N, C-alpha and C positions, 0 to 999 in steps of 0.2 A: 477611529477615535483612539487617542492615546490614553495611557494611564492618567496623565495629568488632566486631560479633559474630563475623564470619568470622575476623578476626585472632586473637581469643581462642581460637577453635577450632583454628586453624592451630598455635598454640603449645601446644595441649593443656592449657590452664590448667584446673585442677580447681575451684578456688574463684573462679569468674568474678566474683562480687560484689565481690571485693577488688581487681580490676584494671580499668583503662580503657585505651582505645587512641585516639590522635588521629592524624589524617591531615594531612600538610603538602604543599602544592604546592611541590616542590623536591626535589633529589636527596637521597641518603642523607647527604651532608655537611650539608645543611640540618637534618636531624633531629638529627645529632650536635651541631651548633652550638646548636640550640634547647635541648637538654639542658644542655650545658656552660655556656651563658650564663644559664641560669635556675635551676639547682639549687644552685650553689656558694656564692654570696654572699661572705662573708668567711671561709668555712671553708677548710680545707686539703685540696687534692685531689692525689692521686698518680696519675700516668699510667704504666702499664706498657707498654713498647714493645719489640717485636722485629722491626720492619719499617716500611715506608713509612706505613701507615695508623695505626699507633700513634703515630708521629711527628706525623701530621696531627692526631690528637686533642690532643697536647701543644701544637701551634702554635695550635689554636683556643682551647684553654683559657687560654693565656697572654694572649690578646687581652682576655679578659673577667675573668680571675681573677688577682689579684696573688699569691695563695698557691698557685701551681701548681708541683708538683715532678715530676721525671721519673726513673724508674728504667729505665735503658736497657740492653737486651741486644743482642747482635749480630743483624743480620738473619737470620732463620731459626733462631736459637738457641731452645732450649726455655727457658721461664721457670724460673729457679732458685728454688724455693719457699723454701729456707733463706735465701737472700739477701733475698727479699721479706719474709719473717717478721722477719728481723733489722731491716730498715728500719722495719717497723710497730712493733716494740718500742722502737726508738730515736727515733722521730719521732712528732709529733702529726699523725695522719692521720684525716680525717673521711670522705673519699670515695676510693674506688679506681675507676679507669676503665681499660678495656682493649678490645682488638679480639678477637673470637672467632676468625674465620677471617682470618688475615693473608695476603692474596692476593699480596703481594710475594714470598712464599716458598711458599705453599700450606699452611703449617702451621696446624693446628687447635689453638688454645690451649685449655687446660683451664679452663672456667668452673666446673667442679665444685671444683677445687682452690682457685682464687682466691676463689670464693664461700664456701668453708669458712673461709678465713682472714678474709674480711670479717665473717663471723658471729662468729668468735672475738674479733676486735678491734673489734667493734661499729662498723663503718663502712658507709656507703652503698656500694652496688656498681652501677656503670653499665657496660653492655656494648654495643659496636658489633657488631651482628649483620647488617650490611648484606649480606655475601656468604655468610652461613650460613643465614639464615632460609629455610625451604622445603626445605632439603637436609639439615640436621642436627637432632638432638634438642636443643632449648633449653628446659630445665626451669627456668622463672623462679622457681618456688616452692622447689624443692630447692636451687637455687644462690644463693638469697638476693639475687636481682637486683631492684633498685629500679626501674630504667629500662633499657630496651633500645631500640635504634634499628635500622631497616632500610629497605629501599626496595622499590618495586613491581617492579623488574626483577630481575636476577640469577636466583636459583633459583625465585623466585615466578613469573616468566615473563611479566610484563606489560611495558608500555612504560616506559621511564625517565621521570622527571619528577615522580613522587609518592613520598613517603616517610612513615614513621610512627614513632611512639613508643608503646610499651606500658609502663605503669608501675603501681606499687601505688597504689590509690586514695588512701590516706592520705598518700602522698608527694606526689601531685598537689595535694591539699588544702593541704599545708604550703607550697606555692609561693606561696600568696596573699599572704603577708607578706614575700616575698623581694624584694630590690631589682630593679627593672626595668632591664635592660641593653640590651635590643633591643626594637623595636616589632613587627616582622613575625614574629620567631621566639620571641616570649614564650610559653613553654610553658604557663604558667598560663592565658593567654588562650585557647589552643586547648582546654584542658581545660574551662574555664568555658563556652565556646560549645557544645562537644559535650554537656556535662552539662545545660545549660539549654535550648538550642533545637535540638540535634542538627544544628548547622551548623559551618562553619569561620569564623574571624573575618575572613578575607579571601576574595576571589573565588577559588573553586577552579577547577582545570583540569578542567572537567566531563567532557570525553571521556576523559581519563586516569583519572578516578575510576570511570567505567563499565567501562573496560578492566581496571582493577585489581580491581574486584569480580568480574568474570568469571574472571580468573586464579585468585583465591582459591576461587571456586566450583568450578573445574576440579579443584583440589587436593583439596578436601573431597569431591567426588564420587568421585575416585580413591581417597581414603583417605590421611591424612597419612603413616602408616607405610609404606603402599605406595609413595608418592612418594619417601620417603627411601630405601627399599630399591632402587627403580629407579635412582635417581641413583648410589647406592653400587655397584650391579651394573655399571652402564655404566663407572664409574671403574675397577673391577676388570678388566673386559674390555680396556679401553684400556691399562692398566698391564701386564697379562700379555703383550699383543701387543708392546708396546715393549720389554719385557724380553727377549723372544725374539729381537729384533733386536740385542741387546747394549747397548741404551741404559740409562743409569744415572740415578737420580733424585737431586734435591738433598737430600731428607730421607727418613727411613724411611717406608715405606708406612703403618705403623700410627699415624704422627703426622700424616698428610696429611688434609685435608678430602676430602669426596666431590665437590667442585666442580671442581677443576682439579689438574693434575699439572705439576710443574716438573722439567725434564729437562736434564741436562748436555749441552752441545753436544760431539760427538766432536771431538777435536783436529784431525782432518784435514778437517773440514767448514767451509766458509765460510758463516757465518750468513746474510748478505744474499742469497747465491745460493740457499741452502736455502729461505729464505722466499719468494723470487720464484718458484722452481720449484714450490713447493707452491701458491702463489697461482694459477699457471696451471692448476692442477688444482682450483681453487675451494676451496682450504683456506687459512685464515688462522691463523697462530700468532703468539704475542706474545713480544717480547723480554723479557729480564730487566731489572730496574731497579737503580739504586744500585750496590752492590757486586757484583751479579749480572749487570750489563750485559755483553753479549758472552760470557757464560759459560753461560747457560741459555736455554731457550725454554719457553713455557707453553702448555698445551693445556687448554681447558675442555670439560666434558661435560654442561652443563645445556641445557635447551631440549628440543625434540622430537627427542631422540637415541634411536636404537634400535641393536641390534647391526649392522644394515645400514650405518648411518653410521659406526660404529666400524670395521667391516671396510674400508669405503671409505677412511677416513683411514689405517689401518695399511698398506693396499696402496700408497697414494700415498707415504707416508713411506718404505717399503721401497724402492720404485722410485727415488725421488729420492736416497736415501742410496747406492744402488748406483752412481749416476753419479759420486759422489766417490771410490768405490773403484776405478773403472776408468779414470778420466781425470784429468789434472791440473786443479787449481782455477785457472780463469782468470776475470778480472773481466768480460770481454766475450765471451760465448759465445752461440751461438744458443740461444734458450729453447724449451721444449716448446710445442707447440701445445695450445690448450685442448681438453679433452675434453668 
């Protein structure tokens, strides 16, 4: 079974004859740029954004498409469906594009709701699934998604450096007569090569392709729904433990992805010291970005994570937080020894 076949199984596509998948040597951004540079032409595209990666979609589209519009929400804000529908009523929109899991906040945006609007207003629907594929249910058929992008890393669990696009076969075919705006990332060329000779148009990163295929096989052997459930369960364990410590989250739990958790930094905790002390315990956390910088930290729970690793993390966080409760925060204090 090829990588393409495994990808269609990962997304649990029912009518597989109606879809194709192409693999690109490049990160998830390469897959996004391949779509945005290839499918728009002179049509009108609307980008929905509520974070860093929605803004990235807009910046990519602006380079290639003069008729690019942005409907911008605050970082972490839920999409206002009424506002989006009003925009669709009042403006000529041919294509809607959005990010499924906006990792700058951890919010899982609803592809079901936006997909329903795209069907009502007869638009193409494009979704960035870079950090949700492999962790969340993504029903391309139900949600009216014409193209989606993702990468080999994140929840799929392979090395970074390869990405992919899954799309409706007839939409791929329609690209044949679209203006060519890029050579390396021409999406129709990838489709033509996979369809005609089962190859990529450019030299592939062969070792990464083998690793990617093995990661997909691992998920299929485990069972797609089992993999989703495992990641979701690890997220729940993580969040329950942090709530017991009194930590608070940026957004409601039922609006989060299963991939990561964004946590408010307690007011008495110095973030840099917190990070350094956790690093000495072999734990890496990430800063917030944009309006969240120095206000939150983020914890991921994908990869070979079990309750043992979750407990290890929670014990370490609890121990480090206690040091801020019992001693003044100083910039230059002796650090913990590595365990």
